[in-house]
N, C-alpha and C positions, 0 to 999 in steps of 0.2 A: 615381321609377320605377326608376332603376338600382339603388337600394338593395333594393327588393322583388325585382327580378330576381336580384340577387346572393344574397339569402337563399333564394329558391326553388331556385336552382342548388346552393347549399351543402346544403340539405335533401336534394335528390335524390342528391348525391354521398355524403353521410353515410348515407342510407338504403340505397343500393346497396352501400356498403362494409360496413355493418352486417350485411347479409343475405348477402353473398358466401360466408361460411363455411358456410351451410346446404347448399351443393352438395356438401360433403364427406361428407354422411350420407344414408342411404336414407330416414330419417324423423326429423323434429324435432318433439317435442311442445311444448305451450304451456309457458310459464315458470310455475313455482310456487316461491316462496321464493328467487327469484333463479337457479334452475337449470331447465334443460329436459332431459328424457330424449331421448337420440338413439340411433339404431341404424345399424349398418353391417354388412352381411352378417347373421350370426345373433347378433351381440353388442350389448349395451346399455351405455351410459355416460351421463354428464351433462355439459352445457356451461353456462358462465355466459353472461350477456347479451352479452359481447364475443365469444362463440364459442370461448372457450378451454375445452379439455377438462379439466374439474376432476376428474371421476371416470372412470377409464379404461374403455375398451370391453372389459370382461372378464366381464360378466354374461350369463347365458342368457336371463333375463327381468328386467324391471324395471317398477316402477310410478311414477307421478308422486309427487314429494315432497309430503308432507302432515304438518303439525304438526312440521316440522323433521327428519323421517326419511323414508327411502325403503325400500320393500320390494323386495328383489332376490333373484335365484336364482342359485346357483353350485353346481356339482357335484350337481345334482338336488335340492338343499335350499334352502329359503328362509331369509333372515336380514334384517337391517336395517343401513343405513348412515345417517350423519348428512349434513348439507349439505356437509361437507368431504370426504366419501368414506370417512371412518373407519368401519370395521365396528364397530357398537355392540352387536350381538347375533349370537351364533354362528349358523351356517347349520345348523339342526337341524329346521326345521319342514317338514312334508309339504305344507303350503299356508299362506299368510299373506296378510292384507289390509292395506290402508293404515290408519293411525291415523285414527279418526273419533271425535269427542267424547272425546279423550284415551285411548281404548282401541283395541287392534287385535285382530281375530279371527285366531286361529292354529290349525293342526291338528297334533296330536302323537299318535302311537300310534293313529291312525285316528279320533280324536274331536276336535271343535272346542271351544275355550275362548277366553278373552280375557285379554290382558296389558296392563299399564299402560306408561308411558314408561320405566320402569326394568326392564321385562320380567319383572315379578313377576306371577304368575298371580293374577288378581282374580276371575275367574269360571271355575270348574273345567271340565275337558275332559269334558263330559257330552252333547255334541250331535252328531248325525249330520252336520249341516251348519249353517252360520251365515253371516250377513252382518254387516257393521259396524253400529255404532250411528249413529243420527241422531235428533236431538230426544229423547234419553234412552231410546230403545227400540231393540232389535235383533231382527231376525227369526232364529229358530232352528228346526231341525227335529228330530223324534224318529225312532226306528227304523222307524216305520210310514210315514215320508215325509211326515208332516203338519207344517205350520209353525204356530208361535205367536210371541209376542213376549215378551222379557224386559226388565227394567229394569237399571240399572247395578249393582244388588246381585245380579243373577242370578236374581231371582224372576220366575216366569212370570206375566205380567199379562194376556195373552190366551191362552187355552187352545190346544192343538194342534188346529186345525180347518181350516186352509187348505191347499190343494194347492200354493200358491205365495204368497210374501209378499215385498214389496219394502220399501225404505227409506221413512221418513216424510219428506215435503217439505211445508213450510208447513202442518203439522198433519194431513196426509193421506197414506195409503199405499195402493198398489194391491195387492190380494190376489185369489186365485182360490178360490172356495168353491163346491162342488157343480158345478164346470165353468163357473161364471160369473165373469168378471173384474169386480170391483167396487172401489169406493174406501171406505175406512173412516177414521174420525177417531181421535183418540188415546184415545177411550173404547171403541173397538171397534165403534162404531155405523156402519152403512152410510150413506154420504152421496153426494150428487152431486159430481162433480169440481169443485174450487174452491169448494164450499159450506162455509161455516164455521159 
């Protein structure tokens, strides 16, 4: 019995110690790839699981680390850092998203396109707006404000017809068409939610 009590008290002590550093920040995000985004005042940085500040609080905005990189904003422009805090892409984008399916959506000169992990443009800057890839498809919009979906080659697979289009999750995406919010499958066919 004493052994279990000791282990319980040790667990409580370790848990309390492990979490005491969180009080140093206004917000602590969940951990991804060993780092959590933190904020203090109006600045963002990243800590490791021991609470050590690995990436200093110097960014205006920041996103959760995905696929080994984090999207961060400095001096009004977006760029990317790796899990060590090293800046791996210059701060030149007007908008930028997290890597999803090995591609990131970025905005340059008023248009959206997609870059790979080497920041090579793989889908040109042809879109008025865009969201990241999921399950091989990404929602993109045209100059009329209508949304469609492209594949990883940049080919339009669902015509511009939606007022809104979201990510695919488990083979389905939420879209708005003619004022109605509906679910579609990966063939563009309307389905009931969670119907496969």
